[in-house]
N, C-alpha and C positions, 0 to 999 in steps of 0.2 A: 596616238597622243593627242591630249587635249590641247587646244591652241586658244588663248585667250586675246581678244581684240580690244584695244583700248584706244576710242576717240577722243578727239580735243576738238575745242573751236580754235581757229586759225584763221590768220590773213594771207591771202592769196598772195600778195605783192611781198610780203615780209618773206615767204617761203622761197618765190622766184629767185628773191635777191640773194637768200642763202645756198641755193643749187649749189654754185660753185666752191663754195665753203665746206658744204656737206661731204660734195664728190672729193674733196681735197683731203678733208680730215677722218672720213670714214671708209671703212671698206662697203663698195658696193657693187649691185649685179643689176642686170637688166632682163626681163622677160618680156614676151608679147604673146598675145591672144585674139583671136576674132570672134566677135558675138554678135547675134542679132536680138534686137528688141522689137515684140510686137503686141499685139493687143492679145494675143493668143499665148504669149509666155515668152522666154528666154532662149535662146537656143546657141550653141557654142560650135566650134569648127575643128575638128581633129582629124589629121590625115586626110582631108578632102572629104570627109562626109560631118553631116551635120547631127547633134544629139541634142535633147531638152535639158533643161535644167529646171528643178523644181525648187521651190522655198522652202527651207528647214523652218517649219514654226515654232520647233521645239528650243530656240534660244532666246534668251532674255539679256538685260543688261541693269545695269544699275549705276549708279554715279558714285563717284570716289572725289573727294576734295583732298589735292594734296598740298598742304601749305609749302612743301620744298620749292614749290614754284612762285613764290609771291613776288621773288624781285624780278622776276620775268615779265609777268604782265603789269601788275600796279601791286601797292603797297597792302591795298585794301581787297584785291581779287585773286584769290588763289586759282590754280588750273583745275578745270573740273575735266576728269576722265570720265568716260561712258565705258564702262567695262562689259563688252559683250561674250556670254559663255555659253555653252552647251555645243560647240561643235561648230563647221561651216555655216553660213547663211543661206546655201544653196547643198543641193544635191545634185550630182552629176551623172544624168542617167548614161545608161549603156546601151539602150536602145535606139538605133538607127531611125531619124526622121526623114522622110523622102518629099515630104513636101514645107516651105516656108510660106507664111501668110504673104499677100501680096504688099499688104501696107506694114512694112518694117523699117526700121533703121539697123544700119550696118556700122558696128565699132572695132575701130582696131585699138585695143587696152596694151598700153606699155606700163609695166610696172618696174619703178625701182625701189630696191631695197636696199636700205642703209643700215648697217650695225657697226659697234665699236671694232670688233673684227672678226674675221670670216666665220669664228666656229660660235660666236654669240647666239642666245637662244631668243634676243629681244631686237626685233627690229623697227626702223620707222618705213612704213609704206607709201609709197607717192604713185598714185592710179593717175595715167592720163589716158582721156579718151578722145578720139582723135587729136591729138597732141596737145591737148587743152588740160590743164590739172584738174583732175574732177574729185578726187579723194585722199584723205590723208589720215592714217592712224598708224599705231603701232600694235606689234604681236608679239605674244610672248609665250613660251611653256609653263611661264611662273605668274602664279597668282600675284596681284600688286602687294601682297602683304611680304613677298619678297623681296628681300634688301637688295639682291643683284638687279631684278628688274627696276627697283626704284631708280639706282644707281645709272644704269644704263640709258632709261628715260631722262633722266636728269641731265646726265652729261649731253644726250642728243639734243635736247630743248634748248641747252645754253648754247650751244652752236647755231641753233635757227634764230635767237636773238642777239 
């Protein structure tokens, strides 16, 4: 299944203030993962074993201007979604790694996934790295030309503001 990612410019403080509203109004779930970042690459921990992540260079992005969101930001500036296509940003290898570089950072990544209902194919993802908001984006099975994806993103964006 192809998954599209849509990034947008955001204000961390506005997102933090809207979290209780998002949790109350939308269906949401949490997941946790552990990763290690070093000068030799990125590693993930699964079942007490380490594996390397490789970057997928076959992804590309394009800018999409949505006038639907004019009221949210300002009358003169529509929201720009940055659409990433081509699959995941990383390949998760299945070969176990037995040595982690000495100079590294250990991250606990929590992802909160919000959607209009539990079977929705469009989600707002908020990533926390060591309990600090690090990344916010939408994912969807649909291209932005799909009216369902546009309506879901619009509904969630209206809750944020």
